[in-house]
N, C-alpha and C positions, 0 to 999 in steps of 0.2 A: 383372516390369515391363519393358517394352521399353526398350532402351538409347537409342532414338530420342527419348525424352522427357527433356529437360534440365530441371533444377529451376529454377524462377523463383518463389520464395516471395513471396506477396502478404499474408501474415499469416493467422493462423488465425481463422476466423469463430467457432469454438466459444468463443473467449476472450471474446466479447461476452455478458455474463451474462443480458441480457434478450432474447436472440435466440430467436425461435420457430423459425427455420430457420437452420441452420449448415452451410455447404458448405466443405469443407476440401481444398485441393490436388487438385481434381478433374481427371482427364485421361481421354480416351476415344480409343481406337485401333481401327480396323477393318482387316480383312485380316491378312496375315502375310507374313513374309519380304520379298521384293523388292516385294510389292504392299501392304505395310503403309502405312496412311494415318493420320496424326495429325489428329484432328478438333478436339479440345480439349486445352489444356495448362495444368495447374496453376492452376485457377480457384478462388478462395475468395470467399465471399459470406455476409453475415449479414443476416437480415431480422427486424426487431423486430415486436412485436405492433402491429397497426393501421397498419403502415407500408406505403407504396406505393413499390415499387422497380421501375425500368424498365431493361431490358437492350436497348441499341440497337446498331445496326451494319448494314452492307450485307448483302444476301442472300448466303447461303453462308458467313457468318462463324462459324456454329456456335450461333446464338442458340436455335433451336428444339431442337437436339440437347441443349443444356444444360438447357432446360426439361424435356425428357423424362427426363433423368437425375435431376434433383432431385425430379421428381414420382414417381419409382420405376417409370417405364415402360421404362427401359433400365438396364443395369448398367454402372457405370463401370469403366474399366480400372485406374484408380488413384484414391485419395482416398475421402472419406466424405461422406455427407449425413445430417444429424440434424434431426429434426422433434420439437419438444417434448422434446428430450433423448434421443430414441430413434432408432436408425439406420433409415433408409428403405431397405428392400430390396424393397418391392413397393408398389403403390398403396394409399393410406390414405384412408378415407372422410372424414377431416377435411382432406384435400387434394383440391381440385377443379381440373379442367383445362377451360378454354374454348378450343376450337380455332378457327382461322380458317375452316375448311371447315364452317360451321354446317349446311349442307344435308345433308351425309353423317352428321352427328351425330344427326339427327332421323329418326323413322320416319314416312314420308309417308302410310302407310295408317292411322295413329292420329291422332286430333285433338289439339289443343293440350293440353287437360286430360289426355288419356290419355298423352301423351308425358311429362308431369310425373309422372303416376301410376305409370309404370314404375319410377321411382327409389324411390317409396314402397313399391311391391311388393317391390323388392329388399331394402329395409330391414325388411320384414315389419311395416309400420305397419298397424294394424287398419283394415279397410275403412271402419268407421264414422267414423274420424278423417280420412280422406283428403280428402274434399270441402272441409273447412274449410282444410286446409293448402294445397291447390291454389289455392283462391280467394285466400288470403293471398299466396302467392308470385306468382301472375299479377298481382295488384294492385301488388306491389312493382316489377314490370318494365313496367307500363303495358299489360298484356294482359287486364285483368279482363273485357272484353266479347268476347274472342275464343276462349273455351274450346272452342266447338263447331267452330271453323274447323280446316282441315287445313294442315300446313306449307306446301304449295305454293300456298295461297291467301294466304299472308303475304308481305309485302315482305322484302327481305334483312335490313333492320334489325330487323324483328319476329322473324324466324327466329333472329337472334343473341340477341335478348332472351329468347326461349323457351329457347334453350340455356343461358343464364345462369340462368334460373329453375329449370331441371331440375338444374343443378349445386348450387344453393342448398339443395336438398332435404336433403342430408346434413348441413347445418349446419356447413359447413367453417370452419376457422379461418384457412386460407390458400388463396387461389385463384391459379392460374397462368392467364394469358391470352396466347394466341399470335396476335398481329396481330388483335385483336377487331374493328377497324374496317376491315380489308382488304376491298376490293371494294365498299365502300359510298360513295355520293356524299356530298359535303361536308355538306349539311344533315342527312342521316341520321347521319353520324358525330358531328356536334355533339350531337344528341339522345342518342345512345348514350353519349357521353362524360359528359354531364351525369348520366345514369342511373348510370353506374359510380361517379362521385364521390359521389353521394348514397348509394348502397348501401354503399360503404366506410365512410362516416361513420356511417350508421344501424346497420349490423350489426357494426361494430367488427372487420372482418376485415383480414388482411394480404393484399397482392396483389403478385405478380411479373408484370410486363407485358413481353412481348417485342414489339418494334416497330422498324421502320426509320424511323418518322415522328417527327422531333424535336419537332414542334409538339404531337403527342399526348403525348409524354413530358413536355414542359414543363408541360402543362395538368394532368396527373394525378400525376406522380411526385414523391415527396419526395427520393429519391436516384436517381442515374443511374450505370449501368455501361456503358462503351463497349467493344465488342469488335471485334477485327480478326484475321482468319486464326486463329480458335480461341483467341485470347489476350485478356485484359483489358488495355487500354492506358491507361484512365483511369477513375477513379471518384470520386464526391463528391456534394455537394448539387446538385440538378438545375440551379437557376439559376446556381450558381457554375460548374459545368462548362460550361454553354452560353454564359454571358456572358463567361467568361474561360478558354477551353479552353487546356490546357497541352501536350497531345500533338499533334504535327503532323497525325495522322489525325483527331482530334477537331476541330481547326481547319479541316481540309478539309471535314468533314461540315457544320459550322456555316456556313462560307462558301458552300457549294453551295446551302444552303437560302436564304441571304440573296440569292443571285444569281437565284433563280427569280422 
């Protein structure tokens, strides 16, 4: 492990008995020698079943990199990630990722139903069972009447809902969301957020949400983790952190929102 990473223990997430996700002392370095760059430093996080946790911070603080590491899309330089008590070394079908760039995640030459069917094909679900599953999932995300439409015929909010439906095919127990409302206007954001809250309640899934929007975090998250320059500077219950921020950087984030 590089000497550039100094220890800053935040407590071991694995110690939380009911955690579905446990991230312990995670660090990530890119490059080497004089060009070595520390992206994340000693981050620990526990997510419980049915819990909604939000990671907030300014662009470039390492939020999306952290999400990719704990989802198994990148390998950490140091530390460990456990899901259901097993180490995460590659993507798991019970871990789903909803990216901000929903347009690239969809196949424009396949209609809505076929985009969802692709995930069923990958799971080798019998063809005779697919139609019922697709109808159910599209109904959950409010696209029941758009199965024959193509992605480019959908609004941005609808495309994001389609991406969510496709990720639910695997029956995930934990969903990672990277700025799911990014690029959407306020009214579309509100509808998507209502959908996300409802899905979490009905399906009993846990969610880790990456966002720079404190209003989104307050609306959805049970707990909040604030990041700056690749480190966690504050964590706690969402309302507690936002109503009584302790770290100067969190105070700055909250005050900047209030001044808008």
